[in-house]
PDB file of the backbone (N, CA, C, O) and the ligand in Angstrom, with CONECT records:
HET     ZN  A 101       1
ATOM      1  N   MET A   1      67.644  22.569 116.854  1.00  0.00           N
ATOM      2  CA  MET A   1      67.675  23.995 117.456  1.00  0.00           C
ATOM      3  C   MET A   1      67.642  25.004 116.271  1.00  0.00           C
ATOM      4  O   MET A   1      68.219  24.807 115.201  1.00  0.00           O
ATOM      5  N   GLU A   2      66.923  26.079 116.569  1.00  0.00           N
ATOM      6  CA  GLU A   2      66.822  27.167 115.614  1.00  0.00           C
ATOM      7  C   GLU A   2      68.200  27.805 115.449  1.00  0.00           C
ATOM      8  O   GLU A   2      68.981  27.665 116.390  1.00  0.00           O
ATOM      9  N   SER A   3      68.603  28.497 114.359  1.00  0.00           N
ATOM     10  CA  SER A   3      69.851  29.010 114.217  1.00  0.00           C
ATOM     11  C   SER A   3      69.921  30.337 114.998  1.00  0.00           C
ATOM     12  O   SER A   3      69.026  31.177 114.903  1.00  0.00           O
ATOM     13  N   SER A   4      70.982  30.499 115.754  1.00  0.00           N
ATOM     14  CA  SER A   4      71.202  31.679 116.540  1.00  0.00           C
ATOM     15  C   SER A   4      72.658  31.981 116.459  1.00  0.00           C
ATOM     16  O   SER A   4      73.464  31.133 116.075  1.00  0.00           O
ATOM     17  N   THR A   5      73.001  33.186 116.819  1.00  0.00           N
ATOM     18  CA  THR A   5      74.470  33.614 116.787  1.00  0.00           C
ATOM     19  C   THR A   5      74.933  33.912 118.166  1.00  0.00           C
ATOM     20  O   THR A   5      74.246  34.506 118.997  1.00  0.00           O
ATOM     21  N   LEU A   6      76.207  33.439 118.374  1.00  0.00           N
ATOM     22  CA  LEU A   6      76.827  33.657 119.810  1.00  0.00           C
ATOM     23  C   LEU A   6      77.354  35.133 119.725  1.00  0.00           C
ATOM     24  O   LEU A   6      78.028  35.543 118.780  1.00  0.00           O
ATOM     25  N   ILE A   7      76.995  35.854 120.756  1.00  0.00           N
ATOM     26  CA  ILE A   7      77.358  37.215 120.948  1.00  0.00           C
ATOM     27  C   ILE A   7      78.651  37.255 121.832  1.00  0.00           C
ATOM     28  O   ILE A   7      79.729  37.714 121.454  1.00  0.00           O
ATOM     29  N   LYS A   8      78.396  36.718 123.047  1.00  0.00           N
ATOM     30  CA  LYS A   8      79.594  36.545 123.996  1.00  0.00           C
ATOM     31  C   LYS A   8      79.264  35.452 125.055  1.00  0.00           C
ATOM     32  O   LYS A   8      78.156  34.920 125.129  1.00  0.00           O
ATOM     33  N   LYS A   9      80.230  35.184 125.802  1.00  0.00           N
ATOM     34  CA  LYS A   9      80.032  34.305 126.964  1.00  0.00           C
ATOM     35  C   LYS A   9      80.125  35.016 128.232  1.00  0.00           C
ATOM     36  O   LYS A   9      81.028  35.843 128.362  1.00  0.00           O
ATOM     37  N   ILE A  10      79.263  34.790 129.234  1.00  0.00           N
ATOM     38  CA  ILE A  10      79.277  35.534 130.445  1.00  0.00           C
ATOM     39  C   ILE A  10      79.309  34.541 131.669  1.00  0.00           C
ATOM     40  O   ILE A  10      78.550  33.574 131.732  1.00  0.00           O
ATOM     41  N   HIS A  11      80.197  34.834 132.593  1.00  0.00           N
ATOM     42  CA  HIS A  11      80.303  33.956 133.761  1.00  0.00           C
ATOM     43  C   HIS A  11      79.212  34.527 134.709  1.00  0.00           C
ATOM     44  O   HIS A  11      79.361  35.647 135.197  1.00  0.00           O
ATOM     45  N   MET A  12      78.194  33.824 134.957  1.00  0.00           N
ATOM     46  CA  MET A  12      77.056  34.209 135.886  1.00  0.00           C
ATOM     47  C   MET A  12      76.457  33.101 136.529  1.00  0.00           C
ATOM     48  O   MET A  12      76.673  31.951 136.148  1.00  0.00           O
ATOM     49  N   ASN A  13      75.642  33.406 137.577  1.00  0.00           N
ATOM     50  CA  ASN A  13      74.913  32.509 138.297  1.00  0.00           C
ATOM     51  C   ASN A  13      73.682  32.011 137.439  1.00  0.00           C
ATOM     52  O   ASN A  13      72.736  32.775 137.247  1.00  0.00           O
ATOM     53  N   CYS A  14      73.694  30.850 136.972  1.00  0.00           N
ATOM     54  CA  CYS A  14      72.722  30.411 135.932  1.00  0.00           C
ATOM     55  C   CYS A  14      71.444  29.977 136.741  1.00  0.00           C
ATOM     56  O   CYS A  14      71.508  29.118 137.620  1.00  0.00           O
ATOM     57  N   PRO A  15      70.286  30.617 136.396  1.00  0.00           N
ATOM     58  CA  PRO A  15      68.989  30.273 137.135  1.00  0.00           C
ATOM     59  C   PRO A  15      68.523  28.864 136.632  1.00  0.00           C
ATOM     60  O   PRO A  15      67.720  28.273 137.354  1.00  0.00           O
ATOM     61  N   LEU A  16      68.913  28.294 135.539  1.00  0.00           N
ATOM     62  CA  LEU A  16      68.503  27.108 135.024  1.00  0.00           C
ATOM     63  C   LEU A  16      69.152  25.836 135.691  1.00  0.00           C
ATOM     64  O   LEU A  16      68.436  24.924 136.104  1.00  0.00           O
ATOM     65  N   CYS A  17      70.383  25.802 135.776  1.00  0.00           N
ATOM     66  CA  CYS A  17      71.105  24.710 136.477  1.00  0.00           C
ATOM     67  C   CYS A  17      71.625  24.961 137.785  1.00  0.00           C
ATOM     68  O   CYS A  17      72.251  24.101 138.406  1.00  0.00           O
ATOM     69  N   ASP A  18      71.367  26.224 138.273  1.00  0.00           N
ATOM     70  CA  ASP A  18      71.734  26.681 139.576  1.00  0.00           C
ATOM     71  C   ASP A  18      73.240  26.647 139.920  1.00  0.00           C
ATOM     72  O   ASP A  18      73.657  26.422 141.056  1.00  0.00           O
ATOM     73  N   LYS A  19      73.973  26.875 138.909  1.00  0.00           N
ATOM     74  CA  LYS A  19      75.512  26.752 139.049  1.00  0.00           C
ATOM     75  C   LYS A  19      76.036  28.137 138.519  1.00  0.00           C
ATOM     76  O   LYS A  19      75.377  28.789 137.709  1.00  0.00           O
ATOM     77  N   THR A  20      77.277  28.568 139.020  1.00  0.00           N
ATOM     78  CA  THR A  20      77.884  29.731 138.403  1.00  0.00           C
ATOM     79  C   THR A  20      78.754  29.216 137.339  1.00  0.00           C
ATOM     80  O   THR A  20      79.666  28.462 137.677  1.00  0.00           O
ATOM     81  N   HIS A  21      78.601  29.513 136.110  1.00  0.00           N
ATOM     82  CA  HIS A  21      79.359  29.081 134.889  1.00  0.00           C
ATOM     83  C   HIS A  21      79.208  29.984 133.766  1.00  0.00           C
ATOM     84  O   HIS A  21      78.475  30.970 133.843  1.00  0.00           O
ATOM     85  N   GLU A  22      79.922  29.668 132.642  1.00  0.00           N
ATOM     86  CA  GLU A  22      79.864  30.528 131.463  1.00  0.00           C
ATOM     87  C   GLU A  22      78.607  30.227 130.721  1.00  0.00           C
ATOM     88  O   GLU A  22      78.368  29.119 130.241  1.00  0.00           O
ATOM     89  N   VAL A  23      77.748  31.341 130.642  1.00  0.00           N
ATOM     90  CA  VAL A  23      76.463  31.254 129.862  1.00  0.00           C
ATOM     91  C   VAL A  23      76.632  31.987 128.583  1.00  0.00           C
ATOM     92  O   VAL A  23      77.266  33.041 128.545  1.00  0.00           O
ATOM     93  N   GLU A  24      76.058  31.435 127.487  1.00  0.00           N
ATOM     94  CA  GLU A  24      76.137  32.016 126.228  1.00  0.00           C
ATOM     95  C   GLU A  24      75.083  32.997 125.960  1.00  0.00           C
ATOM     96  O   GLU A  24      73.886  32.729 126.068  1.00  0.00           O
ATOM     97  N   GLU A  25      75.577  34.215 125.586  1.00  0.00           N
ATOM     98  CA  GLU A  25      74.501  35.261 125.226  1.00  0.00           C
ATOM     99  C   GLU A  25      74.444  35.105 123.745  1.00  0.00           C
ATOM    100  O   GLU A  25      75.455  35.235 123.054  1.00  0.00           O
ATOM    101  N   ARG A  26      73.162  34.803 123.207  1.00  0.00           N
ATOM    102  CA  ARG A  26      72.980  34.600 121.811  1.00  0.00           C
ATOM    103  C   ARG A  26      71.848  35.478 121.243  1.00  0.00           C
ATOM    104  O   ARG A  26      71.063  36.041 122.005  1.00  0.00           O
ATOM    105  N   LYS A  27      71.768  35.591 119.955  1.00  0.00           N
ATOM    106  CA  LYS A  27      70.702  36.276 119.377  1.00  0.00           C
ATOM    107  C   LYS A  27      70.245  35.538 118.190  1.00  0.00           C
ATOM    108  O   LYS A  27      71.026  34.810 117.578  1.00  0.00           O
ATOM    109  N   ARG A  28      68.976  35.696 117.822  1.00  0.00           N
ATOM    110  CA  ARG A  28      68.271  35.025 116.706  1.00  0.00           C
ATOM    111  C   ARG A  28      67.011  35.866 116.289  1.00  0.00           C
ATOM    112  O   ARG A  28      66.539  36.767 116.983  1.00  0.00           O
ATOM    113  N   PHE A  29      66.526  35.463 115.075  1.00  0.00           N
ATOM    114  CA  PHE A  29      65.279  36.089 114.716  1.00  0.00           C
ATOM    115  C   PHE A  29      64.135  35.334 115.227  1.00  0.00           C
ATOM    116  O   PHE A  29      64.100  34.105 115.163  1.00  0.00           O
ATOM    117  N   ALA A  30      63.205  36.038 115.730  1.00  0.00           N
ATOM    118  CA  ALA A  30      62.032  35.503 116.252  1.00  0.00           C
ATOM    119  C   ALA A  30      60.730  36.194 115.731  1.00  0.00           C
ATOM    120  O   ALA A  30      60.758  37.290 115.171  1.00  0.00           O
ATOM    121  N   THR A  31      59.639  35.511 115.944  1.00  0.00           N
ATOM    122  CA  THR A  31      58.448  36.097 115.335  1.00  0.00           C
ATOM    123  C   THR A  31      57.510  36.443 116.396  1.00  0.00           C
ATOM    124  O   THR A  31      57.455  35.682 117.362  1.00  0.00           O
ATOM    125  N   ILE A  32      56.764  37.478 116.366  1.00  0.00           N
ATOM    126  CA  ILE A  32      55.741  37.885 117.405  1.00  0.00           C
ATOM    127  C   ILE A  32      54.572  38.443 116.662  1.00  0.00           C
ATOM    128  O   ILE A  32      54.703  38.894 115.524  1.00  0.00           O
ATOM    129  N   THR A  33      53.429  38.417 117.296  1.00  0.00           N
ATOM    130  CA  THR A  33      52.226  39.055 116.754  1.00  0.00           C
ATOM    131  C   THR A  33      51.911  40.317 117.600  1.00  0.00           C
ATOM    132  O   THR A  33      51.615  40.275 118.795  1.00  0.00           O
ATOM    133  N   LEU A  34      52.005  41.418 116.867  1.00  0.00           N
ATOM    134  CA  LEU A  34      51.623  42.743 117.550  1.00  0.00           C
ATOM    135  C   LEU A  34      50.472  43.294 116.803  1.00  0.00           C
ATOM    136  O   LEU A  34      50.508  43.453 115.583  1.00  0.00           O
ATOM    137  N   LYS A  35      49.387  43.602 117.584  1.00  0.00           N
ATOM    138  CA  LYS A  35      48.205  44.095 117.124  1.00  0.00           C
ATOM    139  C   LYS A  35      47.731  43.334 115.862  1.00  0.00           C
ATOM    140  O   LYS A  35      47.304  43.950 114.886  1.00  0.00           O
ATOM    141  N   GLY A  36      47.817  41.941 115.898  1.00  0.00           N
ATOM    142  CA  GLY A  36      47.370  41.161 114.850  1.00  0.00           C
ATOM    143  C   GLY A  36      48.243  41.021 113.628  1.00  0.00           C
ATOM    144  O   GLY A  36      47.869  40.380 112.646  1.00  0.00           O
ATOM    145  N   ASP A  37      49.463  41.656 113.702  1.00  0.00           N
ATOM    146  CA  ASP A  37      50.242  41.640 112.690  1.00  0.00           C
ATOM    147  C   ASP A  37      51.579  40.933 113.016  1.00  0.00           C
ATOM    148  O   ASP A  37      52.139  41.219 114.074  1.00  0.00           O
ATOM    149  N   LYS A  38      52.127  40.023 112.170  1.00  0.00           N
ATOM    150  CA  LYS A  38      53.253  39.199 112.480  1.00  0.00           C
ATOM    151  C   LYS A  38      54.512  39.931 112.203  1.00  0.00           C
ATOM    152  O   LYS A  38      54.696  40.383 111.072  1.00  0.00           O
ATOM    153  N   VAL A  39      55.401  40.086 113.145  1.00  0.00           N
ATOM    154  CA  VAL A  39      56.632  40.809 112.663  1.00  0.00           C
ATOM    155  C   VAL A  39      57.854  39.946 113.160  1.00  0.00           C
ATOM    156  O   VAL A  39      57.803  39.284 114.197  1.00  0.00           O
ATOM    157  N   THR A  40      58.823  39.999 112.436  1.00  0.00           N
ATOM    158  CA  THR A  40      60.105  39.171 112.766  1.00  0.00           C
ATOM    159  C   THR A  40      61.101  40.319 113.214  1.00  0.00           C
ATOM    160  O   THR A  40      61.261  41.385 112.619  1.00  0.00           O
ATOM    161  N   TYR A  41      61.727  39.918 114.345  1.00  0.00           N
ATOM    162  CA  TYR A  41      62.578  40.835 115.038  1.00  0.00           C
ATOM    163  C   TYR A  41      63.728  40.006 115.677  1.00  0.00           C
ATOM    164  O   TYR A  41      63.652  38.788 115.838  1.00  0.00           O
ATOM    165  N   GLU A  42      64.764  40.739 116.016  1.00  0.00           N
ATOM    166  CA  GLU A  42      65.886  40.111 116.586  1.00  0.00           C
ATOM    167  C   GLU A  42      65.795  40.210 118.196  1.00  0.00           C
ATOM    168  O   GLU A  42      65.621  41.251 118.830  1.00  0.00           O
ATOM    169  N   GLU A  43      65.955  38.867 118.741  1.00  0.00           N
ATOM    170  CA  GLU A  43      65.916  38.860 120.093  1.00  0.00           C
ATOM    171  C   GLU A  43      67.127  38.280 120.644  1.00  0.00           C
ATOM    172  O   GLU A  43      67.728  37.435 119.980  1.00  0.00           O
ATOM    173  N   ARG A  44      67.572  38.656 121.837  1.00  0.00           N
ATOM    174  CA  ARG A  44      68.716  38.155 122.693  1.00  0.00           C
ATOM    175  C   ARG A  44      68.171  37.240 123.779  1.00  0.00           C
ATOM    176  O   ARG A  44      67.073  37.395 124.314  1.00  0.00           O
ATOM    177  N   PHE A  45      69.070  36.237 124.064  1.00  0.00           N
ATOM    178  CA  PHE A  45      68.680  35.312 125.196  1.00  0.00           C
ATOM    179  C   PHE A  45      69.978  34.750 125.628  1.00  0.00           C
ATOM    180  O   PHE A  45      71.023  34.840 124.983  1.00  0.00           O
ATOM    181  N   TYR A  46      69.819  34.127 126.842  1.00  0.00           N
ATOM    182  CA  TYR A  46      70.959  33.430 127.385  1.00  0.00           C
ATOM    183  C   TYR A  46      70.735  31.891 127.147  1.00  0.00           C
ATOM    184  O   TYR A  46      69.611  31.387 127.129  1.00  0.00           O
ATOM    185  N   PHE A  47      71.823  31.236 126.978  1.00  0.00           N
ATOM    186  CA  PHE A  47      71.715  29.706 126.578  1.00  0.00           C
ATOM    187  C   PHE A  47      72.612  28.931 127.657  1.00  0.00           C
ATOM    188  O   PHE A  47      73.782  29.268 127.837  1.00  0.00           O
ATOM    189  N   CYS A  48      72.085  27.996 128.290  1.00  0.00           N
ATOM    190  CA  CYS A  48      72.830  27.208 129.281  1.00  0.00           C
ATOM    191  C   CYS A  48      73.141  25.821 128.784  1.00  0.00           C
ATOM    192  O   CYS A  48      72.204  25.049 128.581  1.00  0.00           O
ATOM    193  N   ALA A  49      74.384  25.446 128.574  1.00  0.00           N
ATOM    194  CA  ALA A  49      74.751  24.148 127.921  1.00  0.00           C
ATOM    195  C   ALA A  49      74.516  23.037 128.912  1.00  0.00           C
ATOM    196  O   ALA A  49      74.475  21.884 128.481  1.00  0.00           O
ATOM    197  N   ASN A  50      74.362  23.266 130.164  1.00  0.00           N
ATOM    198  CA  ASN A  50      74.191  22.255 131.194  1.00  0.00           C
ATOM    199  C   ASN A  50      72.716  21.748 131.390  1.00  0.00           C
ATOM    200  O   ASN A  50      72.422  20.662 131.890  1.00  0.00           O
ATOM    201  N   ALA A  51      71.843  22.677 130.930  1.00  0.00           N
ATOM    202  CA  ALA A  51      70.330  22.304 131.130  1.00  0.00           C
ATOM    203  C   ALA A  51      70.020  21.266 130.001  1.00  0.00           C
ATOM    204  O   ALA A  51      70.803  21.051 129.075  1.00  0.00           O
ATOM    205  N   ASP A  52      68.819  20.645 130.153  1.00  0.00           N
ATOM    206  CA  ASP A  52      68.362  19.752 129.150  1.00  0.00           C
ATOM    207  C   ASP A  52      67.853  20.527 127.985  1.00  0.00           C
ATOM    208  O   ASP A  52      67.668  21.739 128.087  1.00  0.00           O
ATOM    209  N   ASP A  53      67.594  19.812 126.771  1.00  0.00           N
ATOM    210  CA  ASP A  53      67.172  20.482 125.648  1.00  0.00           C
ATOM    211  C   ASP A  53      65.796  21.179 125.743  1.00  0.00           C
ATOM    212  O   ASP A  53      65.517  22.140 125.027  1.00  0.00           O
ATOM    213  N   GLU A  54      64.977  20.675 126.626  1.00  0.00           N
ATOM    214  CA  GLU A  54      63.552  21.256 126.763  1.00  0.00           C
ATOM    215  C   GLU A  54      63.647  22.710 127.283  1.00  0.00           C
ATOM    216  O   GLU A  54      62.971  23.622 126.807  1.00  0.00           O
ATOM    217  N   GLU A  55      64.501  22.857 128.256  1.00  0.00           N
ATOM    218  CA  GLU A  55      64.598  24.185 128.797  1.00  0.00           C
ATOM    219  C   GLU A  55      66.034  24.721 129.116  1.00  0.00           C
ATOM    220  O   GLU A  55      66.547  24.743 130.234  1.00  0.00           O
ATOM    221  N   ASN A  56      66.586  25.144 127.961  1.00  0.00           N
ATOM    222  CA  ASN A  56      68.031  25.515 128.156  1.00  0.00           C
ATOM    223  C   ASN A  56      68.147  27.081 127.795  1.00  0.00           C
ATOM    224  O   ASN A  56      69.286  27.493 127.572  1.00  0.00           O
ATOM    225  N   GLU A  57      67.179  27.907 127.723  1.00  0.00           N
ATOM    226  CA  GLU A  57      67.222  29.266 127.436  1.00  0.00           C
ATOM    227  C   GLU A  57      66.433  30.094 128.521  1.00  0.00           C
ATOM    228  O   GLU A  57      65.402  29.706 129.070  1.00  0.00           O
ATOM    229  N   PHE A  58      67.057  31.266 128.741  1.00  0.00           N
ATOM    230  CA  PHE A  58      66.389  32.196 129.711  1.00  0.00           C
ATOM    231  C   PHE A  58      66.700  33.542 129.319  1.00  0.00           C
ATOM    232  O   PHE A  58      67.632  33.762 128.545  1.00  0.00           O
ATOM    233  N   GLU A  59      65.891  34.579 129.861  1.00  0.00           N
ATOM    234  CA  GLU A  59      66.152  35.981 129.612  1.00  0.00           C
ATOM    235  C   GLU A  59      66.084  36.680 130.931  1.00  0.00           C
ATOM    236  O   GLU A  59      65.391  36.247 131.851  1.00  0.00           O
ATOM    237  N   THR A  60      66.820  37.785 131.020  1.00  0.00           N
ATOM    238  CA  THR A  60      66.717  38.614 132.216  1.00  0.00           C
ATOM    239  C   THR A  60      65.492  39.635 131.975  1.00  0.00           C
ATOM    240  O   THR A  60      65.017  39.758 130.846  1.00  0.00           O
ATOM    241  N   GLY A  61      65.025  40.324 133.015  1.00  0.00           N
ATOM    242  CA  GLY A  61      63.990  41.261 132.812  1.00  0.00           C
ATOM    243  C   GLY A  61      64.338  42.372 131.731  1.00  0.00           C
ATOM    244  O   GLY A  61      63.535  42.689 130.853  1.00  0.00           O
ATOM    245  N   SER A  62      65.529  42.905 131.856  1.00  0.00           N
ATOM    246  CA  SER A  62      65.934  43.948 130.924  1.00  0.00           C
ATOM    247  C   SER A  62      66.039  43.466 129.438  1.00  0.00           C
ATOM    248  O   SER A  62      65.756  44.173 128.471  1.00  0.00           O
ATOM    249  N   MET A  63      66.500  42.120 129.377  1.00  0.00           N
ATOM    250  CA  MET A  63      66.499  41.544 127.997  1.00  0.00           C
ATOM    251  C   MET A  63      65.197  41.439 127.365  1.00  0.00           C
ATOM    252  O   MET A  63      65.003  41.722 126.183  1.00  0.00           O
ATOM    253  N   THR A  64      64.229  40.991 128.244  1.00  0.00           N
ATOM    254  CA  THR A  64      62.919  40.892 127.690  1.00  0.00           C
ATOM    255  C   THR A  64      62.273  42.251 127.200  1.00  0.00           C
ATOM    256  O   THR A  64      61.578  42.327 126.187  1.00  0.00           O
ATOM    257  N   ASN A  65      62.553  43.231 127.962  1.00  0.00           N
ATOM    258  CA  ASN A  65      62.114  44.645 127.656  1.00  0.00           C
ATOM    259  C   ASN A  65      62.789  45.052 126.274  1.00  0.00           C
ATOM    260  O   ASN A  65      62.108  45.570 125.390  1.00  0.00           O
ATOM    261  N   GLU A  66      64.044  44.821 126.124  1.00  0.00           N
ATOM    262  CA  GLU A  66      64.821  45.136 124.994  1.00  0.00           C
ATOM    263  C   GLU A  66      64.251  44.429 123.861  1.00  0.00           C
ATOM    264  O   GLU A  66      63.995  45.070 122.842  1.00  0.00           O
ATOM    265  N   ASN A  67      64.018  43.152 123.920  1.00  0.00           N
ATOM    266  CA  ASN A  67      63.442  42.298 122.916  1.00  0.00           C
ATOM    267  C   ASN A  67      62.157  42.878 122.524  1.00  0.00           C
ATOM    268  O   ASN A  67      61.935  43.035 121.324  1.00  0.00           O
ATOM    269  N   LEU A  68      61.316  43.203 123.368  1.00  0.00           N
ATOM    270  CA  LEU A  68      59.930  43.760 123.112  1.00  0.00           C
ATOM    271  C   LEU A  68      60.051  45.058 122.321  1.00  0.00           C
ATOM    272  O   LEU A  68      59.296  45.332 121.389  1.00  0.00           O
ATOM    273  N   LEU A  69      61.088  45.877 122.763  1.00  0.00           N
ATOM    274  CA  LEU A  69      61.336  47.234 122.176  1.00  0.00           C
ATOM    275  C   LEU A  69      61.800  46.973 120.644  1.00  0.00           C
ATOM    276  O   LEU A  69      61.407  47.687 119.722  1.00  0.00           O
ATOM    277  N   ASN A  70      62.543  46.045 120.497  1.00  0.00           N
ATOM    278  CA  ASN A  70      62.997  45.722 119.034  1.00  0.00           C
ATOM    279  C   ASN A  70      61.824  45.203 118.210  1.00  0.00           C
ATOM    280  O   ASN A  70      61.764  45.421 117.000  1.00  0.00           O
ATOM    281  N   ALA A  71      60.964  44.568 118.818  1.00  0.00           N
ATOM    282  CA  ALA A  71      59.730  44.038 118.117  1.00  0.00           C
ATOM    283  C   ALA A  71      58.880  45.172 117.705  1.00  0.00           C
ATOM    284  O   ALA A  71      58.338  45.192 116.599  1.00  0.00           O
ATOM    285  N   ARG A  72      58.742  46.212 118.663  1.00  0.00           N
ATOM    286  CA  ARG A  72      57.895  47.272 118.401  1.00  0.00           C
ATOM    287  C   ARG A  72      58.507  48.172 117.435  1.00  0.00           C
ATOM    288  O   ARG A  72      57.744  48.802 116.702  1.00  0.00           O
ATOM    289  N   ASN A  73      59.868  48.347 117.306  1.00  0.00           N
ATOM    290  CA  ASN A  73      60.518  49.065 116.325  1.00  0.00           C
ATOM    291  C   ASN A  73      60.320  48.529 114.923  1.00  0.00           C
ATOM    292  O   ASN A  73      60.132  49.225 113.925  1.00  0.00           O
ATOM    293  N   VAL A  74      60.385  47.225 114.969  1.00  0.00           N
ATOM    294  CA  VAL A  74      60.103  46.580 113.638  1.00  0.00           C
ATOM    295  C   VAL A  74      58.812  46.846 113.113  1.00  0.00           C
ATOM    296  O   VAL A  74      58.612  47.115 111.928  1.00  0.00           O
ATOM    297  N   TYR A  75      57.833  46.765 114.089  1.00  0.00           N
ATOM    298  CA  TYR A  75      56.336  47.064 113.717  1.00  0.00           C
ATOM    299  C   TYR A  75      56.298  48.531 113.128  1.00  0.00           C
ATOM    300  O   TYR A  75      55.695  48.779 112.084  1.00  0.00           O
ATOM    301  N   ARG A  76      56.959  49.461 113.839  1.00  0.00           N
ATOM    302  CA  ARG A  76      56.784  50.833 113.376  1.00  0.00           C
ATOM    303  C   ARG A  76      57.368  51.005 112.015  1.00  0.00           C
ATOM    304  O   ARG A  76      56.797  51.735 111.205  1.00  0.00           O
ATOM    305  N   VAL A  77      58.542  50.337 111.693  1.00  0.00           N
ATOM    306  CA  VAL A  77      59.137  50.508 110.419  1.00  0.00           C
ATOM    307  C   VAL A  77      58.224  49.923 109.334  1.00  0.00           C
ATOM    308  O   VAL A  77      58.018  50.500 108.267  1.00  0.00           O
ATOM    309  N   LYS A  78      57.677  48.716 109.682  1.00  0.00           N
ATOM    310  CA  LYS A  78      56.694  48.111 108.726  1.00  0.00           C
ATOM    311  C   LYS A  78      55.587  48.913 108.404  1.00  0.00           C
ATOM    312  O   LYS A  78      55.053  48.744 107.308  1.00  0.00           O
ATOM    313  N   HIS A  79      55.121  49.827 109.247  1.00  0.00           N
ATOM    314  CA  HIS A  79      53.995  50.579 109.143  1.00  0.00           C
ATOM    315  C   HIS A  79      54.259  52.026 108.860  1.00  0.00           C
ATOM    316  O   HIS A  79      53.411  52.904 109.022  1.00  0.00           O
ATOM    317  N   GLY A  80      55.548  52.240 108.405  1.00  0.00           N
ATOM    318  CA  GLY A  80      56.019  53.557 107.965  1.00  0.00           C
ATOM    319  C   GLY A  80      56.241  54.632 109.100  1.00  0.00           C
ATOM    320  O   GLY A  80      56.381  55.822 108.820  1.00  0.00           O
ATOM    321  N   LEU A  81      56.266  54.161 110.385  1.00  0.00           N
ATOM    322  CA  LEU A  81      56.514  55.073 111.448  1.00  0.00           C
ATOM    323  C   LEU A  81      57.944  55.021 111.780  1.00  0.00           C
ATOM    324  O   LEU A  81      58.470  53.913 111.886  1.00  0.00           O
ATOM    325  N   LEU A  82      58.653  56.120 111.962  1.00  0.00           N
ATOM    326  CA  LEU A  82      60.001  56.079 112.204  1.00  0.00           C
ATOM    327  C   LEU A  82      60.242  55.704 113.689  1.00  0.00           C
ATOM    328  O   LEU A  82      59.445  56.023 114.571  1.00  0.00           O
ATOM    329  N   THR A  83      61.375  55.016 113.918  1.00  0.00           N
ATOM    330  CA  THR A  83      61.839  54.725 115.300  1.00  0.00           C
ATOM    331  C   THR A  83      62.661  55.767 115.664  1.00  0.00           C
ATOM    332  O   THR A  83      63.062  56.556 114.808  1.00  0.00           O
ATOM    333  N   SER A  84      63.008  55.889 116.992  1.00  0.00           N
ATOM    334  CA  SER A  84      63.737  56.934 117.428  1.00  0.00           C
ATOM    335  C   SER A  84      65.200  56.838 117.044  1.00  0.00           C
ATOM    336  O   SER A  84      65.857  57.872 116.921  1.00  0.00           O
ATOM    337  N   ASP A  85      65.738  55.649 116.850  1.00  0.00           N
ATOM    338  CA  ASP A  85      67.025  55.371 116.205  1.00  0.00           C
ATOM    339  C   ASP A  85      67.206  55.781 114.956  1.00  0.00           C
ATOM    340  O   ASP A  85      68.303  56.247 114.650  1.00  0.00           O
ATOM    341  N   GLU A  86      66.162  55.685 113.994  1.00  0.00           N
ATOM    342  CA  GLU A  86      66.212  56.152 112.639  1.00  0.00           C
ATOM    343  C   GLU A  86      66.172  57.741 112.576  1.00  0.00           C
ATOM    344  O   GLU A  86      66.820  58.305 111.693  1.00  0.00           O
ATOM    345  N   ILE A  87      65.444  58.459 113.470  1.00  0.00           N
ATOM    346  CA  ILE A  87      65.385  59.827 113.485  1.00  0.00           C
ATOM    347  C   ILE A  87      66.841  60.362 113.667  1.00  0.00           C
ATOM    348  O   ILE A  87      67.229  61.335 113.020  1.00  0.00           O
ATOM    349  N   VAL A  88      67.671  59.682 114.596  1.00  0.00           N
ATOM    350  CA  VAL A  88      68.954  60.109 114.906  1.00  0.00           C
ATOM    351  C   VAL A  88      69.799  59.859 113.656  1.00  0.00           C
ATOM    352  O   VAL A  88      70.583  60.709 113.235  1.00  0.00           O
ATOM    353  N   ALA A  89      69.616  58.647 113.063  1.00  0.00           N
ATOM    354  CA  ALA A  89      70.399  58.400 111.857  1.00  0.00           C
ATOM    355  C   ALA A  89      70.153  59.371 110.698  1.00  0.00           C
ATOM    356  O   ALA A  89      71.077  59.667 109.940  1.00  0.00           O
ATOM    357  N   ILE A  90      68.937  59.863 110.552  1.00  0.00           N
ATOM    358  CA  ILE A  90      68.639  60.763 109.418  1.00  0.00           C
ATOM    359  C   ILE A  90      69.467  62.133 109.730  1.00  0.00           C
ATOM    360  O   ILE A  90      70.142  62.692 108.865  1.00  0.00           O
ATOM    361  N   ARG A  91      69.347  62.569 110.953  1.00  0.00           N
ATOM    362  CA  ARG A  91      69.924  63.774 111.342  1.00  0.00           C
ATOM    363  C   ARG A  91      71.549  63.732 111.044  1.00  0.00           C
ATOM    364  O   ARG A  91      72.157  64.678 110.543  1.00  0.00           O
ATOM    365  N   GLU A  92      72.085  62.616 111.392  1.00  0.00           N
ATOM    366  CA  GLU A  92      73.486  62.450 111.237  1.00  0.00           C
ATOM    367  C   GLU A  92      73.959  62.205 109.772  1.00  0.00           C
ATOM    368  O   GLU A  92      75.148  62.362 109.494  1.00  0.00           O
ATOM    369  N   SER A  93      73.163  61.869 108.946  1.00  0.00           N
ATOM    370  CA  SER A  93      73.548  61.747 107.570  1.00  0.00           C
ATOM    371  C   SER A  93      73.611  62.874 106.731  1.00  0.00           C
ATOM    372  O   SER A  93      73.944  62.748 105.553  1.00  0.00           O
TER     373      SER A  93
HETATM  374 ZN    ZN A 101      73.388  26.801 133.519  1.00  0.00          ZN2+
END
């Protein structure tokens, strides 16, 4: 398994094993190709310990959106375009 970090455990209805149990919310670095450019970004996902090794991860819709947003931010930074977060940071410093 790739290295990932545990963020927290959430008691929820797990779509993978169809049971309500504690699912691990984890994060790791992933690579995506945006406009032909490879960027490494941080993504969050849920991990089910009950499911088999082949398919033990899933994302909610909002999580997927957030991950994509992260990837786009990394792309912007790489190409010298400021992210909205950074603009706030500059104003506050
Ligand atoms: Zn599960």
